[in-house]
N, C-alpha and C positions, 0 to 999 in steps of 0.2 A: 365696380363692374366694367369690363372692357367689351365694347361692341366691335367686332372684326368685320370690316367691309372691304378688305383688300382683294378678295376673290371669292367666287362661289366654289372653289376647290376646298374651302375651309369648313365645309359642312361636316357633321359627324353622323355616322349611321344611327338611325333611330333604334329604339328598343325592338320594334317589330322586325326591322331589317336585320338586326343582329340575331334575332331568333331564327329567321329564314336562313342565315348563314350557318348557324349552329346545326340546323337540321338538314343541310344540303346533302344530297346523294353525290358522292364523289368517286372518281376513278382517275386513271392516269391519262390526262389529255394529250400527252406526247404520243400515246398510242391510240388516240381517238376514242378513249374509253370512259371519259367523264360525261355522264348522261346530262348533268345540269348544264355543262358548257354546250353540249350538242343541242339541248333545248333552246338555249339562248341564241345560238347561231342560226338555227332554223327560224326562230321567231323574228329575228332582225332581218334576215334575208327576205322573208315573206313581207315584213312591214314595208321595206323599201324596194320591193320588186327586183331584187338582185339574185343572181344564181347562188352565190355562196357568201358566207361571212366567216371571218377569222377573229377570234377573241385575242385582244392585245392588252399588255400591262398598262399602256399609257397612250395618250393622244399623240405625243411626240413620236413614239415608236410607230404608231399607225401611219402618220405622215411620212416618216422616213422609209418605211417599208413600201408604202404606196409609190413613192418616187422610185425606189429600187426595182419594184416589180413592173413599173410602167416605162422605164427608160433604160438606156445603155450609157455607160460612162462617156462623157463628152456631149451628150444630148442637151437640149436647151429647154428650160421651163419658163413659161411666161406667167407673170403674176404681178400683183401690186406689192410695192416694197414694204407696206405695213401689214401684210398678211403674215401669219406666224412662221411659215416656212422661210420667209426672208427676214422677218423682224426678230424672231427668237431662235430659229433653227438653221441659220446660214452656215454655221461651223459644222454642224452634223451633216448638213446637206453636201458640203464640199468634201467632207471626209468619207462619208458612207456611200452616197449615191454618185458622187463625182460628176455631177451635172453642172451646167452653166445656168445661172439664174439671169433672166432678162426682165428686170423689174420695170413696170410702167406706172408712173405716178399719176394719180388723179386726185383732185382736191376733196372729192366726196367719198373716196375709198372704193368706188365701184368701177368695175371694168365693163366696157361695152365692146361690141364687135369692132367698132372703129378704133378703139384703143389697142385691141389685140392685133388688128391689121397694121397699125402704126408700129407696134413692137416688132412684127415680122419684117417690116420693110426698113427698119432702122439700122440694119447691119447687112453686110454681104452674105449671100447664101451660095451654097455649092458644096461639093464633096470635100473641100478643104476646111469647111467651117462647121460650127456647131449646128446640129440639126434640130429644129423645133419639133418636139414630140408631145408636149404636155402643157395644158393650161391648168393652173392651180388657183382655186378660189376659196373663199371663206364665207360661211353663213352660220350664225350672225357674225358681223364684223367687229371684233373686239375693240380695235383701236378707234373706231368711230361710234363709240357709245352704244355698242350692241346693235348697230344698224342691220336691218334685214336686207339681204340681197334680193332685189325684186325678181319675182319668178319669171316675169316676161323677159328680163335680161338673160336669165339662166337658160331659158328655152332658145333664145336667139343665138347665144354663144354655143349651145349644144349643136344646133343646126350648122353653124359656121365650122365647128370642129369636125363634123362629118365631112364637109366639103373639102377641108384642107388636111384631112387624115391626121388629126390631132386628137389625143385623148384628153378627157376632162376629169380632174380630181377635185372634190369638194371637201375641205376641212370643215366638217359639220359638228365641231365640238359642242356647239350650243344650237344644233339644228332643231331640237325639240322646242326651244324657245321660239324659233321662227315659225314652226308649225302651229303652236298655240296662238301666237299673235296674228297669224294670217288665216287661220282655219283651213290651210291647205293640207292635203293628206301626205303621209310619208311616201306613198307610191308616186305622187306627183314630184316630190323632191328627188326621189330615187331615179326618176326617168331622165333627169338632166345631167347625169354623171356616169362616167365609166367606172369610177371608184369613189367611195365616200366613207368618211369615218364619223362616228358619233361617240361622244364621251359620256360615261356614266358617273364620273366622279366630280362633276361640276354641279349644275343646278339639280340634277337628279339625286344627289346625296349619297351615292355609293362610295366606299373607301378607295376604290381603284378600278381601272379597267376602261377600255374603249373597244369598239367593234369596227372592223375594217371590212368593207363589202365590195363585191365586183363580180365579174364573170368567172367561170370555172378556171380558165387558164391563169387569170390574174390571181385567183385565190391560191392556186397551187404554188405559184411563184412566191406569193406572200408567206405561205407556210414555210417554204424553204428558207427565206431570209429571216423570218421570225426565229427559226432554229439557229441560224448562223449568228444572229445578234443576241442570243441568250434570252429571248422573250417567250420561249415555249415552256410553260409552267406545268407542273405535274397535277396535283389535286386542286386545280384552279376553279373547281365547281363552287367552292366557298365564296369566291368573288363573283362568279356568274350568278349565284343565288341572290346576291345583293343587287345586281343589275336587273334581274328578273323582277325582284320586289319593287325596284324603282320604276320599272316600266308599268307595273300594275297600279302603283300608288302615288307616284311623285311627278307624273307628267302634267296632268291637268292643273295641279297646284302651282305650276310655273306662272300662271296668270296672276297669282297673288304677288309674286316677286316683281312682275311687270308693273302692277298697280303701285306697289311701294316705291319702285324706282321713279315713277312719274311724280309721286307725292314729294319724295326727297328732292328731285330736280327742281320742282316748282318752288320749294322752300329755298333752295340754293340760289335760284334765279332772283330772289328778293333780297339777297345779301349783298350790300354794297362792296364792290371790288372783285366779285366773283362772276364769271361768265360761263355760259354753256355753249361751247364752240360748235356743237352739233345739235343744239336744240334739245327739246324733251326727248327722252329715250323711248324707243319702241319696245324694248325688252327690259333686261335687268341690269344694264350697265350705265352708270352716270359718269360722264366726264365733265370736269369743270376746270376753268383756267384762272390762275392766280396772278396773271401778269399785271393787272391794274393795281394790285396791292404792292407791286414793286418787289416781289420776293419769289424765289424759286419754289417749285412744288415740294422739294425735299424739306424746306423750312416749314411750310404749312403742315406737311404730314407729321413732322417731328413734334410740333406744338399740339396738334390734334391728338397724337399718341399720349402726350402728357396729361391730356384731359379725358382719356378713356376711349378714343375713337381711332381705330387702325384703318389707314387708307394706303393706297398704292401710288407712288409718284411715277406716273406713266412717262412723262417727258420733262423737259426743262421747266415748263410752267403749267402742265396739265396733270391733274390728279384724278385717279379712278376710285369710284365707290361702287360696290356691287351688292345687290340685294339677293338673298338666298334663303334656303330652308334653315330654320332655326332662329331667324331674326324676325321679330314681330312688329306690328304696326307702331307700338309705343316706342320701339327702338328707333324708328324713323324720326320721331319727334326729338328724342334725346340727341341723336346724331346731328340733326339740323340745328339744335340749340348750341351744340359745341362748335359746329362750323361757323355759325353766326358770331359766336363769342370770339373765336380765333380771328375771323375776318375783321371784326371791330378792333380787336387788339392790334393787329398789324396795320389796319387803316389809320388808327390813331398815331402809331409810331411814324407812319409816312407823313402825316400832316405836321407833326412836331418837327420832323427832319427838314421840312421845307419852310 
């Protein structure tokens, strides 16, 4: 048996979700005639207090179209270098949106008004230079063990953006995780962004799809670029039905993933040679460091794979393990036993080498 903890995108649609997809009422969404997609868009726009929503095939496309709809080529986007737009999507961003990224690094992964002000003042400004137009954030923050972006920070940044005529985009691929962990409403999180995206194919367990939300002008531009980029799907109500099922049945259960992540992290914390660089997780992502074992993350991941646990090598010495739908409590114990065994194995080798 293999336990896959590489990502929460590896969930499979449940039997009941597949049933909902099978019975979905569909039409051609390119003509605005798919009633299931329309229902999903209205529901999400209402949930997050946004004017309109646009159904997207993926989170990457949602981010890229948000950039394209919020900026002009040559504009500047301020963000943290470890947020997905900079970390995973910089090539797409350069090619499609043709904007300039102004990454501002902080050790904890969070941006504050002070950080954004420093980014604004770090380079010349004027008609001959890139014009800052957008602040891009992530919630939860993948690279920092699923850290929740504090709501107070988001509100302060939102106020700052108004004062400086900047738009705010939130990559909320795992925003429902933040909502469950903080007990804050979707409307509250929607109030701190001009545009935001939420993914259905991560912790919510749908096979594909994200929703991009914003005001009406933004949504119309987003629809145009979705068509340009090949993301306007015809009978996409099949996927929208899965997303609706997930909203009804898989949001509250995210708390189970958070609990299991804390249990796994606590067990990892007790394995000699492994560290938790960001402490115990607040949501469903566990990051641990293999540096004290004297080996790269890829070597630890490869040995874990041989013993039935799939993990993701995030960086040179940091490994990611993600809890999600379809993995139970006993799987946490199995995974922890394997990680402990691999840790002891490499720890012994290190001792013998010295």
